[in-house]
C-alpha positions as a Python dict, from the first residue, in 0.01 Angstrom:
ca = {
    (1, 'M'): (0, 0, 0),
    (2, 'D'): (291, -97, -224),
    (3, 'P'): (264, -444, -386),
    (4, 'R'): (626, -424, -502),
    (5, 'A'): (750, -449, -143),
    (6, 'Q'): (548, -768, -76),
    (7, 'F'): (608, -1131, -170),
    (8, 'C'): (403, -1449, -155),
    (9, 'H'): (437, -1654, 165),
    (10, 'N'): (278, -1973, 32),
    (11, 'E'): (533, -2256, 58),
    (12, 'G'): (385, -2435, -243),
    (13, 'C'): (381, -2131, -471),
    (14, 'P'): (647, -2125, -748),
    (15, 'A'): (676, -1746, -699),
    (16, 'R'): (733, -1773, -323),
    (17, 'G'): (966, -1507, -185),
    (18, 'E'): (999, -1315, -514),
    (19, 'R'): (985, -942, -448),
    (20, 'D'): (882, -693, -721),
    (21, 'G'): (805, -976, -963),
    (22, 'G'): (468, -846, -1077),
    (23, 'N'): (278, -1135, -919),
    (24, 'I'): (143, -944, -616),
    (25, 'A'): (-178, -742, -645),
    (26, 'I'): (-391, -549, -397),
    (27, 'H'): (-682, -760, -274),
    (28, 'S'): (-842, -524, -18),
    (29, 'R'): (-732, -175, 77),
    (30, 'K'): (-962, -164, 378),
    (31, 'E'): (-817, -483, 530),
    (32, 'E'): (-468, -424, 383),
    (33, 'R'): (-454, -761, 211),
    (34, 'Y'): (-265, -868, -98),
    (35, 'R'): (-318, -1149, -349),
    (36, 'C'): (-69, -1360, -541),
    (37, 'R'): (-159, -1395, -909),
    (38, 'V'): (30, -1725, -937),
    (39, 'C'): (-127, -1931, -658),
    (40, 'G'): (-435, -1713, -601),
    (41, 'R'): (-395, -1695, -221),
    (42, 'T'): (-436, -1378, -19),
    (43, 'F'): (-229, -1264, 279),
    (44, 'A'): (-216, -970, 520),
    (45, 'G'): (26, -684, 467),
    (46, 'S'): (183, -753, 808),
    (47, 'R'): (258, -1117, 722),
    (48, 'G'): (621, -1201, 801),
    (49, 'T'): (664, -923, 1059),
    (50, 'A'): (625, -903, 1435),
    (51, 'L'): (300, -708, 1382),
    (52, 'Y'): (118, -1004, 1227),
    (53, 'R'): (-215, -1083, 1398),
    (54, 'L'): (-170, -803, 1650),
    (55, 'H'): (-496, -714, 1827),
    (56, 'K'): (-371, -390, 1984),
    (57, 'P'): (-259, -58, 1830),
    (58, 'T'): (75, -82, 1654),
    (59, 'E'): (212, 226, 1832),
    (60, 'L'): (148, 68, 2172),
    (61, 'F'): (320, -255, 2070),
    (62, 'V'): (628, -69, 1945),
    (63, 'V'): (653, 139, 2263),
    (64, 'V'): (623, -167, 2488),
    (65, 'V'): (886, -361, 2292),
    (66, 'A'): (1122, -60, 2299),
    (67, 'L'): (1083, -39, 2677),
    (68, 'L'): (1145, -413, 2715),
    (69, 'C'): (1469, -403, 2515),
    (70, 'H'): (1593, -112, 2729),
    (71, 'G'): (1551, -289, 3062),
    (72, 'C'): (1207, -175, 3176),
    (73, 'P'): (1049, -438, 3407),
    (74, 'P'): (724, -589, 3279),
    (75, 'Q'): (551, -494, 3606),
    (76, 'A'): (615, -126, 3532),
    (77, 'I'): (472, -165, 3180),
    (78, 'V'): (160, -333, 3321),
    (79, 'A'): (111, -51, 3571),
    (80, 'A'): (175, 227, 3317),
    (81, 'F'): (-33, 105, 3023),
    (82, 'G'): (-296, -106, 3197),
    (83, 'L'): (-206, -423, 3010),
    (84, 'D'): (-229, -779, 3130),
    (85, 'E'): (92, -955, 3229),
    (86, 'R'): (19, -1233, 2982),
    (87, 'T'): (-13, -976, 2702),
    (88, 'V'): (328, -829, 2781),
    (89, 'A'): (479, -1179, 2798),
    (90, 'S'): (327, -1277, 2462),
    (91, 'W'): (456, -956, 2302),
    (92, 'L'): (804, -1024, 2437),
    (93, 'M'): (791, -1376, 2291),
    (94, 'K'): (660, -1248, 1956),
    (95, 'A'): (931, -980, 1929),
    (96, 'G'): (1205, -1219, 2041),
    (97, 'V'): (1117, -1485, 1784),
    (98, 'H'): (1106, -1224, 1509),
    (99, 'C'): (1441, -1074, 1616),
    (100, 'E'): (1599, -1419, 1607),
    (101, 'R'): (1490, -1457, 1244),
    (102, 'V'): (1625, -1111, 1160),
    (103, 'H'): (1957, -1192, 1330),
    (104, 'E'): (1982, -1523, 1146),
    (105, 'H'): (1926, -1351, 812),
    (106, 'L'): (2168, -1060, 865),
    (107, 'V'): (2443, -1199, 1088),
    (108, 'R'): (2449, -1573, 1019),
    (109, 'A'): (2489, -1524, 645),
    (110, 'G'): (2864, -1589, 679),
    (111, 'Q'): (2973, -1242, 559),
    (112, 'V'): (3114, -1100, 884),
    (113, 'E'): (3487, -1035, 906),
    (114, 'L'): (3550, -1195, 1244),
    (115, 'G'): (3916, -1118, 1307),
    (116, 'C'): (3897, -1159, 1685),
    (117, 'V'): (3609, -1321, 1875),
    (118, 'Q'): (3554, -1335, 2249),
    (119, 'A'): (3324, -1596, 2404),
    (120, 'D'): (3201, -1637, 2759),
    (121, 'A'): (2931, -1819, 2955),
    (122, 'T'): (2760, -1675, 3261),
    (123, 'R'): (2503, -1824, 3494),
    (124, 'K'): (2160, -1668, 3546),
    (125, 'R'): (1888, -1746, 3796),
    (126, 'V'): (1554, -1836, 3636),
    (127, 'P'): (1286, -1940, 3886),
    (128, 'G'): (1032, -2173, 3730),
    (129, 'V'): (664, -2220, 3799),
    (130, 'K'): (722, -2511, 4036),
    (131, 'L'): (1099, -2490, 4068),
    (132, 'V'): (1280, -2272, 4319),
    (133, 'G'): (1609, -2113, 4223),
    (134, 'R'): (1670, -2308, 3902),
    (135, 'R'): (1982, -2183, 3724),
    (136, 'V'): (2071, -2178, 3355),
    (137, 'W'): (2384, -2086, 3163),
    (138, 'M'): (2390, -1820, 2891),
    (139, 'A'): (2686, -1840, 2650),
    (140, 'M'): (2747, -1550, 2410),
    (141, 'A'): (3009, -1443, 2157),
    (142, 'L'): (3123, -1100, 2037),
    (143, 'C'): (3323, -985, 1733),
    (144, 'V'): (3578, -743, 1880),
    (145, 'P'): (3663, -516, 1578),
    (146, 'S'): (3297, -430, 1506),
    (147, 'R'): (3155, -502, 1857),
    (148, 'L'): (2894, -715, 1679),
    (149, 'W'): (2699, -957, 1897),
    (150, 'L'): (2716, -1292, 1720),
    (151, 'G'): (2443, -1463, 1922),
    (152, 'G'): (2390, -1667, 2233),
    (153, 'V'): (2285, -2009, 2360),
    (154, 'V'): (2094, -2092, 2680),
    (155, 'S'): (2126, -2429, 2853),
    (156, 'E'): (2082, -2581, 3197),
    (157, 'R'): (2437, -2720, 3196),
    (158, 'R'): (2772, -2574, 3106),
    (159, 'D'): (2883, -2876, 2907),
    (160, 'R'): (3008, -2968, 2560),
    (161, 'G'): (2662, -2919, 2413),
    (162, 'L'): (2644, -2555, 2521),
    (163, 'V'): (2997, -2470, 2411),
    (164, 'G'): (2963, -2666, 2086),
    (165, 'A'): (2643, -2485, 1990),
    (166, 'L'): (2814, -2150, 2054),
    (167, 'A'): (3114, -2251, 1840),
    (168, 'L'): (2888, -2353, 1549),
    (169, 'L'): (2705, -2021, 1582),
    (170, 'V'): (3033, -1830, 1554),
    (171, 'R'): (3143, -2042, 1257),
    (172, 'A'): (2818, -1971, 1071),
    (173, 'S'): (2851, -1596, 1123),
    (174, 'G'): (3172, -1525, 935),
    (175, 'R'): (3463, -1644, 732),
    (176, 'A'): (3702, -1898, 875),
    (177, 'A'): (4030, -1750, 753),
    (178, 'G'): (4241, -1586, 1026),
    (179, 'V'): (4020, -1601, 1336),
    (180, 'L'): (4141, -1554, 1692),
    (181, 'V'): (3908, -1681, 1966),
    (182, 'C'): (3964, -1560, 2323),
    (183, 'T'): (3788, -1746, 2604),
    (184, 'D'): (3823, -1822, 2972),
    (185, 'G'): (3998, -2130, 3110),
    (186, 'L'): (3726, -2384, 3029),
    (187, 'R'): (3885, -2672, 2837),
    (188, 'S'): (3570, -2750, 2639),
    (189, 'Y'): (3618, -2439, 2423),
    (190, 'V'): (3928, -2584, 2256),
    (191, 'G'): (3765, -2903, 2132),
    (192, 'A'): (3440, -2727, 2040),
    (193, 'F'): (3609, -2472, 1812),
    (194, 'R'): (3831, -2743, 1661),
    (195, 'R'): (3521, -2939, 1564),
    (196, 'A'): (3344, -2628, 1435),
    (197, 'W'): (3640, -2532, 1215),
    (198, 'R'): (3641, -2855, 1015),
    (199, 'K'): (3518, -2910, 663),
    (200, 'P'): (3453, -3234, 471),
    (201, 'V'): (3688, -3337, 191),
    (202, 'Y'): (3500, -3520, -84),
    (203, 'T'): (3707, -3769, -281),
    (204, 'G'): (3432, -3948, -472),
    (205, 'R'): (3458, -4263, -264),
    (206, 'V'): (3167, -4430, -91),
    (207, 'G'): (3119, -4346, 275),
    (208, 'R'): (3146, -4049, 504),
    (209, 'P'): (3398, -3787, 386),
    (210, 'R'): (3703, -3711, 596),
    (211, 'L'): (3691, -3393, 807),
    (212, 'V'): (3995, -3165, 785),
    (213, 'E'): (4057, -2873, 1016),
    (214, 'E'): (4075, -2540, 833),
    (215, 'E'): (4382, -2323, 865),
    (216, 'G'): (4390, -1988, 1042),
    (217, 'L'): (4218, -2081, 1369),
    (218, 'L'): (4384, -1945, 1684),
    (219, 'V'): (4255, -2001, 2037),
    (220, 'G'): (4390, -1824, 2344),
    (221, 'Q'): (4257, -1868, 2695),
    (222, 'M'): (4273, -1642, 3000),
    (223, 'V'): (4296, -1865, 3305),
    (224, 'K'): (4215, -1720, 3647),
    (225, 'R'): (4354, -1860, 3973),
    (226, 'Y'): (4127, -1834, 4277),
    (227, 'E'): (4195, -1845, 4649),
    (228, 'R'): (3905, -1817, 4894),
    (229, 'R'): (3672, -1723, 4609),
    (230, 'R'): (3890, -1431, 4501),
    (231, 'V'): (4103, -1391, 4190),
    (232, 'V'): (4469, -1384, 4291),
    (233, 'G'): (4634, -1440, 3953),
    (234, 'V'): (4575, -1450, 3577),
    (235, 'F'): (4789, -1620, 3313),
    (236, 'E'): (4750, -1682, 2940),
    (237, 'R'): (4727, -2022, 2777),
    (238, 'V'): (4790, -2078, 2406),
    (239, 'A'): (4552, -2358, 2311),
    (240, 'I'): (4571, -2352, 1929),
    (241, 'G'): (4840, -2180, 1725),
    (242, 'A'): (5159, -1997, 1815),
    (243, 'R'): (5199, -1714, 2064),
    (244, 'E'): (5351, -1486, 1798),
    (245, 'A'): (5049, -1535, 1571),
    (246, 'I'): (4811, -1457, 1856),
    (247, 'E'): (4999, -1138, 1942),
    (248, 'E'): (4988, -1028, 1578),
    (249, 'A'): (4613, -1095, 1561),
    (250, 'L'): (4554, -897, 1880),
    (251, 'A'): (4751, -601, 1746),
    (252, 'A'): (4576, -612, 1406),
    (253, 'T'): (4224, -618, 1554),
    (254, 'G'): (4287, -376, 1841),
    (255, 'A'): (4177, -630, 2101),
    (256, 'G'): (4442, -538, 2359),
    (257, 'N'): (4796, -636, 2444),
    (258, 'G'): (4718, -985, 2570),
    (259, 'V'): (4450, -1251, 2566),
    (260, 'N'): (4148, -1113, 2749),
    (261, 'T'): (3770, -1129, 2766),
    (262, 'A'): (3712, -763, 2855),
    (263, 'Y'): (3481, -687, 2562),
    (264, 'I'): (3248, -981, 2616),
    (265, 'E'): (3237, -903, 2988),
    (266, 'R'): (3137, -547, 2904),
    (267, 'L'): (2866, -686, 2679),
    (268, 'N'): (2742, -903, 2966),
    (269, 'A'): (2704, -586, 3173),
    (270, 'T'): (2503, -429, 2888),
    (271, 'F'): (2271, -728, 2882),
    (272, 'R'): (2228, -711, 3257),
    (273, 'A'): (2127, -345, 3229),
    (274, 'R'): (1891, -394, 2932),
    (275, 'L'): (1728, -729, 3015),
    (276, 'A'): (1519, -706, 3331),
    (277, 'P'): (1553, -1074, 3443),
    (278, 'L'): (1934, -1041, 3446),
    (279, 'V'): (1948, -742, 3679),
    (280, 'R'): (2093, -835, 4015),
    (281, 'R'): (1844, -850, 4302),
    (282, 'T'): (1550, -778, 4074),
    (283, 'R'): (1187, -878, 4105),
    (284, 'G'): (1132, -875, 3729),
    (285, 'L'): (1212, -1244, 3689),
    (286, 'V'): (1093, -1484, 3420),
    (287, 'R'): (916, -1811, 3486),
    (288, 'R'): (1011, -1995, 3169),
    (289, 'E'): (1338, -2044, 2990),
    (290, 'E'): (1176, -1954, 2657),
    (291, 'M'): (1107, -1601, 2783),
    (292, 'L'): (1473, -1555, 2872),
    (293, 'V'): (1578, -1672, 2524),
    (294, 'A'): (1329, -1434, 2359),
    (295, 'G'): (1455, -1144, 2569),
    (296, 'M'): (1814, -1230, 2478),
    (297, 'W'): (1741, -1214, 2103),
    (298, 'L'): (1543, -892, 2143),
    (299, 'V'): (1816, -712, 2337),
    (300, 'G'): (2095, -849, 2117),
    (301, 'T'): (1928, -749, 1790),
    (302, 'A'): (1851, -401, 1923),
    (303, 'Y'): (2213, -373, 2038),
    (304, 'N'): (2343, -461, 1691),
    (305, 'L'): (2106, -251, 1480),
    (306, 'C'): (1962, 28, 1697),
    (307, 'R'): (2230, 125, 1948),
    (308, 'E'): (2506, 369, 1848),
    (309, 'H'): (2842, 262, 1990),
    (310, 'H'): (3069, 545, 2099),
    (311, 'S'): (3392, 357, 2023),
    (312, 'L'): (3278, 287, 1662),
    (313, 'R'): (3224, 646, 1550),
    (314, 'R'): (3440, 778, 1266),
    (315, 'A'): (3544, 1123, 1152),
    (316, 'A'): (3295, 1282, 914),
    (317, 'G'): (3398, 1339, 553),
    (318, 'I'): (3277, 1554, 269),
    (319, 'E'): (3013, 1298, 168),
    (320, 'D'): (2860, 1310, 518),
    (321, 'G'): (2750, 1674, 490),
    (322, 'V'): (2859, 2005, 635),
    (323, 'G'): (2869, 2076, 1007),
    (324, 'R'): (2928, 1719, 1123),
    (325, 'E'): (3241, 1625, 1309),
    (326, 'W'): (3164, 1260, 1381),
    (327, 'V'): (2945, 991, 1227),
    (328, 'E'): (2792, 759, 1486),
    (329, 'R'): (2775, 392, 1393),
    (330, 'T'): (2614, 79, 1527),
    (331, 'P'): (2791, -260, 1540),
    (332, 'A'): (2597, -370, 1231),
    (333, 'M'): (2716, -61, 1043),
    (334, 'A'): (3076, -125, 1149),
    (335, 'A'): (3047, -484, 1027),
    (336, 'G'): (2910, -372, 688),
    (337, 'L'): (2567, -534, 733),
    (338, 'T'): (2368, -209, 703),
    (339, 'D'): (2423, 157, 620),
    (340, 'H'): (2201, 336, 874),
    (341, 'V'): (2082, 325, 1235),
    (342, 'W'): (1765, 121, 1264),
    (343, 'R'): (1463, 210, 1475),
    (344, 'V'): (1287, -50, 1689),
    (345, 'E'): (978, -21, 1469),
    (346, 'E'): (1190, -84, 1160),
    (347, 'V'): (1323, -405, 1313),
    (348, 'L'): (971, -522, 1399),
    (349, 'R'): (846, -443, 1046),
    (350, 'Y'): (1138, -608, 867),
    (351, 'R'): (1038, -902, 647),
    (352, 'V'): (1294, -1178, 630),
    (353, 'P'): (1320, -1304, 269),
    (354, 'L'): (1207, -1659, 207),
    (355, 'P'): (1424, -1916, 29),
    (356, 'A'): (1358, -1974, -339),
    (357, 'Y'): (1099, -2229, -439),
    (358, 'I'): (1231, -2575, -526),
    (359, 'A'): (998, -2804, -714),
    (360, 'P'): (952, -3140, -539),
    (361, 'K'): (1113, -3438, -706),
    (362, 'R'): (879, -3693, -858),
    (363, 'R'): (927, -4035, -705),
    (364, 'G'): (874, -4369, -873),
    (365, 'R'): (829, -4458, -1236),
    (366, 'P'): (734, -4168, -1467),
    (367, 'P'): (374, -4182, -1586),
    (368, 'N'): (305, -4345, -1921),
    (369, 'A'): (229, -4116, -2212),
    (370, 'P'): (-137, -4122, -2319),
    (371, 'P'): (-195, -4322, -2639),
    (372, 'A'): (-227, -4116, -2954),
    (373, 'R'): (-570, -4094, -3106),
    (374, 'L'): (-622, -4258, -3439),
    (375, 'A'): (-737, -4034, -3717),
    (376, 'A'): (-1102, -4092, -3814),
}
């Protein structure tokens, strides 16, 4: 037990979220509990991780989650380990919620060099408890230079709300300067990324500030022409920017010779192979939309942190040791978010730092000072 690696989780504690501040002490070694010297509250050592309040062995939970994020159907896990289906579903939800918090802390910090982004929306079948054949849309985005999965959004309709939420997610992940976005022929992408790439200009006047579109945004679309439900032609559409600027951005990021969505389509195939409900003609379906969202965050976070990408490896140098020809890297390593390949257990044990404590503002008239005592 290391108190220096822990921090207080009490929202009302002035030392909340401070790591290695000397305020954490060991409360019980048998129960693995810690105590904050500032607020006096105790908390479990697994607080803030996916292992919090787990009533089964940790090794079993890690193995089940690793199988789930590699495409193993829940029915096979139930048959192999003798677990209840509701237990496997609750573990998937617990791991998915935790992975979403980890992804938000690492990827949505706005430090990713985007360069070129590809976005796409595909439709998945999600049968409900009382619904038959209900369909939802899953929109995802990918950073092409680092192959980093930027996140996804699930919705029942492929409308402005779905595309707008995806555009805001991409905007929160990286810097706005010099970004090329490649999408399919849906017109909603153009307006959604225009609105996401705006910033308020404060002039000191009363009222809502004016929104100005930031420079450097390029949007190219790949439009497919169908005849009898077959693709018979593809042409490029320049939605925002100049064609010369788009070609320069494609050459600089290595995203191909023309506007395409090949990388995000390949990522869709990876998700279909690693997320059991997305496999074609499968019986491992989900009954609730929340389970699909949790599985999406679990697979996406494992893809970013735990999966070595063959196209991202680099030649080994002197600092990498003797006898190594290549150094394998994950998308998170290529994006500069981490320096090593994570294990699934490391992701589940990761504690997302809490924001710093902000003292609440006192409302109303300040209290009157107590009258001074007269000397006897």
